[in-house]
C-alpha positions as a Markdown table, in Angstrom:
| # | Residue | x | y | z |
|---|---|---|---|---|
| 1 | Met | 141.9 | 101.5 | 108.6 |
| 2 | Val | 144.3 | 101.6 | 105.6 |
| 3 | Val | 143.2 | 99.9 | 102.4 |
| 4 | Asp | 145.6 | 98.5 | 99.8 |
| 5 | Leu | 144.6 | 100.7 | 96.7 |
| 6 | Ser | 145.6 | 98.0 | 94.2 |
| 7 | Met | 143.9 | 95.0 | 96.0 |
| 8 | Asn | 141.1 | 96.8 | 97.9 |
| 9 | Gln | 142.0 | 94.9 | 101.0 |
| 10 | Pro | 142.7 | 96.1 | 104.5 |
| 11 | Val | 146.3 | 96.0 | 105.5 |
| 12 | Phe | 146.8 | 97.7 | 108.9 |
| 13 | Asp | 145.8 | 100.6 | 111.0 |
| 14 | Ile | 147.9 | 103.7 | 111.1 |
| 15 | Thr | 147.5 | 107.2 | 112.5 |
| 16 | Thr | 149.7 | 109.8 | 110.9 |
| 17 | Pro | 149.8 | 113.5 | 111.8 |
| 18 | Gln | 148.9 | 116.0 | 109.1 |
| 19 | Glu | 151.9 | 117.6 | 107.3 |
| 20 | Pro | 150.6 | 120.9 | 105.9 |
| 21 | Asp | 153.9 | 122.2 | 104.7 |
| 22 | Tyr | 154.4 | 119.8 | 101.8 |
| 23 | Gly | 151.7 | 117.1 | 101.9 |
| 24 | Trp | 149.2 | 115.4 | 104.0 |
| 25 | Tyr | 147.7 | 112.1 | 105.2 |
| 26 | Pro | 150.5 | 109.7 | 104.1 |
| 27 | Ile | 149.0 | 106.2 | 103.7 |
| 28 | Arg | 151.3 | 103.2 | 103.7 |
| 29 | Thr | 150.1 | 100.0 | 101.9 |
| 30 | Met | 151.5 | 96.7 | 100.7 |
| 31 | Ser | 150.8 | 95.4 | 97.3 |
| 32 | Val | 151.7 | 92.0 | 95.7 |
| 33 | Val | 152.9 | 92.2 | 92.1 |
| 34 | His | 154.4 | 89.2 | 90.3 |
| 35 | Gly | 154.7 | 87.4 | 93.6 |
| 36 | Thr | 156.7 | 90.3 | 95.2 |
| 37 | Ile | 155.5 | 92.3 | 98.2 |
| 38 | Val | 156.0 | 96.0 | 97.4 |
| 39 | Ala | 155.6 | 98.5 | 100.2 |
| 40 | Met | 154.0 | 101.7 | 98.9 |
| 41 | Glu | 153.3 | 105.1 | 100.5 |
| 42 | Thr | 150.6 | 107.4 | 99.1 |
| 43 | Arg | 150.8 | 111.1 | 99.8 |
| 44 | Val | 148.6 | 114.0 | 98.7 |
| 45 | Phe | 150.1 | 117.4 | 97.9 |
| 46 | Glu | 148.2 | 120.6 | 97.6 |
| 47 | Val | 149.5 | 122.4 | 94.5 |
| 48 | Ala | 147.9 | 125.4 | 92.8 |
| 49 | Gly | 144.4 | 124.5 | 93.8 |
| 50 | Ala | 144.7 | 120.8 | 93.1 |
| 51 | Ala | 145.3 | 117.8 | 95.4 |
| 52 | Leu | 147.9 | 115.6 | 93.7 |
| 53 | Ser | 148.1 | 111.9 | 94.7 |
| 54 | Val | 151.6 | 110.5 | 94.7 |
| 55 | Glu | 152.6 | 106.9 | 95.2 |
| 56 | Ile | 156.1 | 106.2 | 96.6 |
| 57 | Ser | 157.9 | 102.9 | 96.7 |
| 58 | Gly | 161.5 | 101.9 | 97.4 |
| 59 | His | 163.9 | 102.9 | 100.1 |
| 60 | Glu | 164.3 | 106.7 | 100.5 |
| 61 | Ala | 168.1 | 106.3 | 100.3 |
| 62 | Leu | 167.9 | 105.0 | 96.7 |
| 63 | Pro | 168.2 | 107.4 | 93.7 |
| 64 | Pro | 164.8 | 109.0 | 93.0 |
| 65 | Leu | 162.9 | 108.2 | 89.8 |
| 66 | Leu | 159.9 | 110.3 | 88.9 |
| 67 | Leu | 157.2 | 108.5 | 86.8 |
| 68 | Leu | 154.8 | 110.7 | 84.8 |
| 69 | His | 151.9 | 108.9 | 83.1 |
| 70 | Gly | 150.0 | 109.7 | 79.9 |
| 71 | Gly | 146.9 | 111.8 | 79.1 |
| 72 | Met | 143.6 | 110.4 | 80.4 |
| 73 | Gly | 145.7 | 107.7 | 82.3 |
| 74 | Ser | 146.9 | 107.4 | 85.9 |
| 75 | Thr | 149.6 | 105.7 | 87.9 |
| 76 | Ala | 148.0 | 102.5 | 86.7 |
| 77 | Asp | 149.9 | 103.1 | 83.5 |
| 78 | Phe | 153.0 | 101.9 | 85.5 |
| 79 | Ala | 151.3 | 99.2 | 87.6 |
| 80 | Glu | 153.5 | 96.4 | 86.1 |
| 81 | Leu | 156.7 | 98.6 | 85.9 |
| 82 | Gln | 156.8 | 100.3 | 89.2 |
| 83 | Pro | 157.5 | 97.2 | 91.4 |
| 84 | Leu | 160.2 | 96.1 | 89.1 |
| 85 | Leu | 162.2 | 99.2 | 89.8 |
| 86 | Ala | 161.7 | 99.4 | 93.6 |
| 87 | Asp | 165.0 | 97.6 | 94.4 |
| 88 | Asp | 167.0 | 100.1 | 92.4 |
| 89 | Tyr | 165.1 | 103.4 | 92.8 |
| 90 | Arg | 162.9 | 105.3 | 95.1 |
| 91 | Val | 160.0 | 105.4 | 92.7 |
| 92 | Ile | 157.7 | 108.4 | 92.8 |
| 93 | Cys | 154.6 | 108.0 | 90.7 |
| 94 | Val | 152.3 | 111.0 | 90.3 |
| 95 | Asp | 148.7 | 111.1 | 89.3 |
| 96 | Ser | 148.6 | 114.2 | 87.1 |
| 97 | Arg | 146.1 | 116.9 | 88.1 |
| 98 | Gly | 142.5 | 115.7 | 87.3 |
| 99 | His | 143.7 | 112.2 | 86.6 |
| 100 | Gly | 143.6 | 109.1 | 88.8 |
| 101 | Arg | 143.2 | 110.2 | 92.4 |
| 102 | Ser | 144.2 | 113.7 | 91.8 |
| 103 | Thr | 141.8 | 116.6 | 91.6 |
| 104 | Leu | 141.8 | 119.0 | 88.6 |
| 105 | Gly | 141.7 | 122.4 | 90.4 |
| 106 | Asp | 140.7 | 125.6 | 88.7 |
| 107 | Val | 143.7 | 126.5 | 86.5 |
| 108 | Pro | 143.8 | 125.4 | 82.9 |
| 109 | Leu | 145.6 | 122.2 | 82.1 |
| 110 | Ser | 148.9 | 122.7 | 80.2 |
| 111 | Tyr | 152.2 | 121.0 | 79.9 |
| 112 | Gln | 153.8 | 124.0 | 81.7 |
| 113 | Arg | 151.4 | 123.5 | 84.6 |
| 114 | Leu | 152.3 | 119.8 | 84.8 |
| 115 | Glu | 156.0 | 120.8 | 84.8 |
| 116 | Gln | 155.4 | 123.0 | 87.8 |
| 117 | Asp | 153.3 | 120.3 | 89.5 |
| 118 | Ala | 156.2 | 117.8 | 89.1 |
| 119 | Leu | 158.6 | 120.3 | 90.6 |
| 120 | Ala | 156.3 | 120.9 | 93.5 |
| 121 | Val | 156.1 | 117.2 | 94.3 |
| 122 | Leu | 159.9 | 116.9 | 94.2 |
| 123 | Asp | 160.2 | 120.0 | 96.4 |
| 124 | Gly | 157.7 | 118.5 | 98.8 |
| 125 | Leu | 159.7 | 115.3 | 99.1 |
| 126 | Gly | 163.0 | 117.3 | 99.6 |
| 127 | Ile | 164.4 | 116.1 | 96.3 |
| 128 | Thr | 166.4 | 118.5 | 94.3 |
| 129 | Arg | 167.3 | 116.2 | 91.4 |
| 130 | Ala | 165.7 | 113.0 | 90.1 |
| 131 | Asp | 165.7 | 110.7 | 87.1 |
| 132 | Val | 162.5 | 111.2 | 85.2 |
| 133 | Met | 160.5 | 108.7 | 83.1 |
| 134 | Gly | 157.5 | 110.0 | 81.2 |
| 135 | Phe | 154.9 | 108.1 | 79.1 |
| 136 | Ser | 153.2 | 110.0 | 76.3 |
| 137 | Asp | 152.1 | 113.3 | 77.8 |
| 138 | Gly | 154.3 | 112.5 | 80.8 |
| 139 | Gly | 157.3 | 112.3 | 78.4 |
| 140 | Ile | 156.4 | 115.7 | 77.0 |
| 141 | Val | 156.4 | 117.1 | 80.5 |
| 142 | Gly | 159.8 | 115.3 | 81.1 |
| 143 | Leu | 161.3 | 116.9 | 78.1 |
| 144 | Gly | 160.1 | 120.3 | 79.3 |
| 145 | Leu | 161.6 | 119.7 | 82.7 |
| 146 | Ala | 165.0 | 118.7 | 81.2 |
| 147 | Ala | 165.0 | 121.7 | 78.9 |
| 148 | His | 163.7 | 124.3 | 81.4 |
| 149 | His | 165.0 | 123.0 | 84.7 |
| 150 | Pro | 168.2 | 121.1 | 83.8 |
| 151 | Asp | 169.5 | 121.1 | 87.4 |
| 152 | Arg | 166.4 | 119.0 | 88.4 |
| 153 | Val | 166.7 | 116.1 | 86.0 |
| 154 | Gly | 169.4 | 113.4 | 86.0 |
| 155 | Thr | 168.7 | 110.8 | 83.3 |
| 156 | Leu | 165.5 | 111.3 | 81.2 |
| 157 | Phe | 163.4 | 108.4 | 79.8 |
| 158 | Thr | 160.5 | 109.1 | 77.4 |
| 159 | Ile | 158.1 | 106.5 | 76.0 |
| 160 | Gly | 155.9 | 107.4 | 73.0 |
| 161 | Ser | 156.3 | 111.2 | 73.5 |
| 162 | Asn | 156.2 | 113.9 | 70.9 |
| 163 | Trp | 158.4 | 116.9 | 71.4 |
| 164 | His | 156.6 | 119.1 | 68.9 |
| 165 | Leu | 153.1 | 119.0 | 67.3 |
| 166 | Pro | 152.8 | 118.3 | 63.5 |
| 167 | Glu | 149.7 | 119.7 | 61.9 |
| 168 | Ala | 148.3 | 116.3 | 61.0 |
| 169 | Arg | 148.6 | 115.2 | 64.7 |
| 170 | Arg | 147.0 | 118.5 | 65.8 |
| 171 | Ala | 144.0 | 117.9 | 63.5 |
| 172 | Phe | 143.7 | 114.4 | 64.8 |
| 173 | Asn | 143.7 | 115.5 | 68.4 |
| 174 | Ala | 141.2 | 118.3 | 67.7 |
| 175 | Gln | 138.6 | 115.7 | 66.8 |
| 176 | Val | 138.6 | 114.0 | 70.2 |
| 177 | Thr | 135.5 | 114.7 | 72.3 |
| 178 | Pro | 134.2 | 113.3 | 75.6 |
| 179 | Gln | 131.8 | 111.1 | 73.6 |
| 180 | Ser | 134.4 | 109.9 | 71.1 |
| 181 | Trp | 136.7 | 109.0 | 74.0 |
| 182 | Arg | 133.8 | 107.0 | 75.5 |
| 183 | Asp | 133.3 | 105.2 | 72.2 |
| 184 | Arg | 137.0 | 104.3 | 71.9 |
| 185 | Asn | 137.4 | 103.3 | 75.5 |
| 186 | Pro | 134.1 | 101.7 | 76.7 |
| 187 | Asp | 136.0 | 99.8 | 79.4 |
| 188 | Gly | 139.5 | 99.2 | 80.8 |
| 189 | Pro | 141.9 | 101.6 | 82.5 |
| 190 | Tyr | 141.1 | 104.6 | 80.1 |
| 191 | Ser | 137.4 | 104.4 | 80.4 |
| 192 | Glu | 135.1 | 106.9 | 82.1 |
| 193 | Ala | 134.1 | 104.2 | 84.6 |
| 194 | Ala | 137.7 | 103.6 | 85.7 |
| 195 | Tyr | 138.3 | 107.3 | 86.0 |
| 196 | Ala | 135.0 | 107.9 | 88.0 |
| 197 | Glu | 135.8 | 105.0 | 90.4 |
| 198 | Lys | 139.1 | 106.6 | 91.4 |
| 199 | Asn | 138.7 | 110.3 | 91.2 |
| 200 | Pro | 137.5 | 112.2 | 94.3 |
| 201 | Gln | 136.0 | 115.0 | 92.2 |
| 202 | Pro | 135.1 | 113.4 | 88.8 |
| 203 | Asp | 134.2 | 115.6 | 85.9 |
| 204 | Phe | 134.9 | 113.6 | 82.8 |
| 205 | Glu | 133.6 | 116.1 | 80.3 |
| 206 | Arg | 135.9 | 118.8 | 81.6 |
| 207 | Leu | 138.9 | 116.5 | 81.9 |
| 208 | Val | 138.6 | 115.4 | 78.2 |
| 209 | Thr | 138.0 | 119.0 | 77.1 |
| 210 | Glu | 141.0 | 120.3 | 79.1 |
| 211 | Asn | 143.3 | 117.5 | 77.7 |
| 212 | Val | 142.3 | 118.2 | 74.1 |
| 213 | Ala | 143.0 | 121.9 | 74.6 |
| 214 | Met | 146.4 | 121.0 | 75.9 |
| 215 | Trp | 147.1 | 118.5 | 73.1 |
| 216 | Ile | 146.3 | 121.0 | 70.3 |
| 217 | Asp | 148.2 | 124.0 | 71.8 |
| 218 | Thr | 151.3 | 124.1 | 69.7 |
| 219 | Thr | 153.0 | 126.5 | 72.1 |
| 220 | Gly | 152.8 | 124.0 | 75.0 |
| 221 | Tyr | 155.2 | 121.5 | 73.5 |
| 222 | Pro | 159.0 | 121.9 | 74.3 |
| 223 | Gly | 159.8 | 122.2 | 70.6 |
| 224 | Glu | 163.1 | 123.8 | 69.8 |
| 225 | Asp | 163.8 | 124.1 | 73.6 |
| 226 | Val | 164.9 | 120.4 | 73.5 |
| 227 | Arg | 168.1 | 121.5 | 71.9 |
| 228 | Thr | 169.1 | 122.9 | 75.3 |
| 229 | Ile | 168.8 | 119.5 | 77.0 |
| 230 | Thr | 172.1 | 118.2 | 78.3 |
| 231 | Ala | 170.7 | 115.2 | 80.3 |
| 232 | Thr | 171.3 | 111.7 | 79.1 |
| 233 | Thr | 168.0 | 110.9 | 77.3 |
| 234 | Val | 166.7 | 107.4 | 76.5 |
| 235 | Ile | 163.9 | 107.5 | 73.9 |
| 236 | Ile | 161.6 | 104.4 | 73.9 |
| 237 | Arg | 158.8 | 103.6 | 71.5 |
| 238 | Gly | 157.0 | 100.6 | 70.0 |
| 239 | Thr | 157.3 | 100.2 | 66.3 |
| 240 | Asp | 153.5 | 100.0 | 66.1 |
| 241 | Asp | 153.0 | 103.3 | 67.9 |
| 242 | His | 150.6 | 105.4 | 65.8 |
| 243 | Leu | 150.8 | 108.4 | 68.2 |
| 244 | Cys | 154.6 | 108.9 | 68.1 |
| 245 | Ser | 156.2 | 108.2 | 64.8 |
| 246 | His | 159.6 | 106.6 | 64.1 |
| 247 | Asp | 160.6 | 109.8 | 62.3 |
| 248 | Met | 159.6 | 111.9 | 65.4 |
| 249 | Ala | 161.8 | 109.7 | 67.6 |
| 250 | Ile | 164.8 | 109.8 | 65.2 |
| 251 | Ala | 164.6 | 113.6 | 64.9 |
| 252 | Leu | 164.6 | 113.9 | 68.8 |
| 253 | Arg | 167.6 | 111.6 | 69.1 |
| 254 | Asp | 169.5 | 113.6 | 66.4 |
| 255 | Val | 169.0 | 116.9 | 68.1 |
| 256 | Leu | 170.1 | 115.8 | 71.6 |
| 257 | Pro | 173.8 | 115.4 | 72.4 |
| 258 | Arg | 173.4 | 112.5 | 74.7 |
| 259 | Ala | 170.5 | 110.4 | 73.5 |
| 260 | Ala | 169.8 | 106.7 | 72.6 |
| 261 | Leu | 166.7 | 105.3 | 70.9 |
| 262 | His | 165.2 | 101.9 | 71.8 |
| 263 | Glu | 162.3 | 100.7 | 69.6 |
| 264 | Phe | 160.3 | 97.6 | 70.6 |
| 265 | Pro | 159.2 | 95.4 | 67.7 |
| 266 | Asp | 155.5 | 94.6 | 67.6 |
| 267 | Ala | 154.7 | 96.9 | 70.4 |
| 268 | Gly | 152.3 | 99.9 | 70.5 |
| 269 | His | 152.0 | 103.1 | 72.4 |
| 270 | Gly | 151.9 | 101.6 | 75.9 |
| 271 | Val | 155.2 | 99.8 | 76.0 |
| 272 | Ala | 155.6 | 100.2 | 79.7 |
| 273 | Ala | 152.5 | 98.2 | 80.2 |
| 274 | Ser | 153.0 | 95.6 | 77.6 |
| 275 | Arg | 156.7 | 95.0 | 78.0 |
| 276 | Pro | 157.5 | 96.1 | 81.6 |
| 277 | Glu | 160.4 | 93.7 | 82.2 |
| 278 | Glu | 162.3 | 94.9 | 79.1 |
| 279 | Val | 161.6 | 98.6 | 79.9 |
| 280 | Ala | 162.8 | 98.1 | 83.5 |
| 281 | Thr | 166.0 | 96.6 | 82.2 |
| 282 | Ile | 166.7 | 99.6 | 79.9 |
| 283 | Ile | 166.1 | 101.9 | 82.9 |
| 284 | Arg | 168.3 | 100.0 | 85.2 |
| 285 | Arg | 171.2 | 99.8 | 82.7 |
| 286 | Ala | 171.1 | 103.5 | 81.7 |
| 287 | Pro | 173.9 | 105.7 | 83.0 |
| 288 | Arg | 173.1 | 107.6 | 86.2 |
| 289 | Asn | 175.3 | 110.5 | 85.3 |
| 290 | Gln | 174.1 | 112.9 | 88.0 |
| 291 | Thr | 174.1 | 111.9 | 91.6 |
| 292 | Pro | 170.7 | 112.9 | 93.1 |
| 293 | Val | 170.9 | 115.6 | 95.7 |
| 294 | Arg | 168.4 | 115.9 | 98.6 |
| 295 | Ser | 167.5 | 119.0 | 100.6 |
| 296 | Ser | 166.6 | 118.9 | 104.3 |
| 297 | Ala | 162.8 | 119.2 | 103.7 |
| 298 | Asn | 162.2 | 115.5 | 104.1 |
């Protein structure tokens, strides 16, 4: 029996053979968002000791768009945005290792590791190039992908993402502990309860500790490598975002040769969740300057 992961309701029975080369037990579900029925497939990919859960919606002939969520979040970060893009893109939404329905594995969490995970997912789907949209940590990963693997990224979108680590931000991040995270997020999508409900191998203490280590590692951010980015880049932030400053966004725009900045008045860090229709419009209207290329893997 297949269960709709968003509505927790049975949808239909399906038996699918295991696909050991690039993923296994695909699950097809139907979700209703804003009155629209959205077909979604969930696949799990084994990558460097972790099982990565990936949600896919939209026809496979459409240009691929890879969505990468923020730290301590999950694909739920894009629950309102994803269905708004399914008519224009094949939307590929990844639970980062340790987050959502993905396991953490044994290797340390780092932005470089998340880059490799994203590439492995694209490889498993037979996609050689995709547009990429990353929120917060996901945007940092997206910037790394565009800088280090320019042939794999078409148009890049970042939301509330830092490209280097100021000392004040490092000091702030270093103060985060599992207990302080619990205190700041007693309920809701970033709470321990929400994480434990989804994750097949929950270890909240380790997940927070691994994230903090990644957040304070100055060598993990793309930094000056962003100067090599040639992809069209759309930088998005809310004017009330206390985690990614206006100056940080302006500086990124100014060092990239093909970049635009969109700032949402009266919006905070999670613009994709609070203003999904407007973010979807920006994505749809952005230039698709590189035609996606597919391999024969899938």
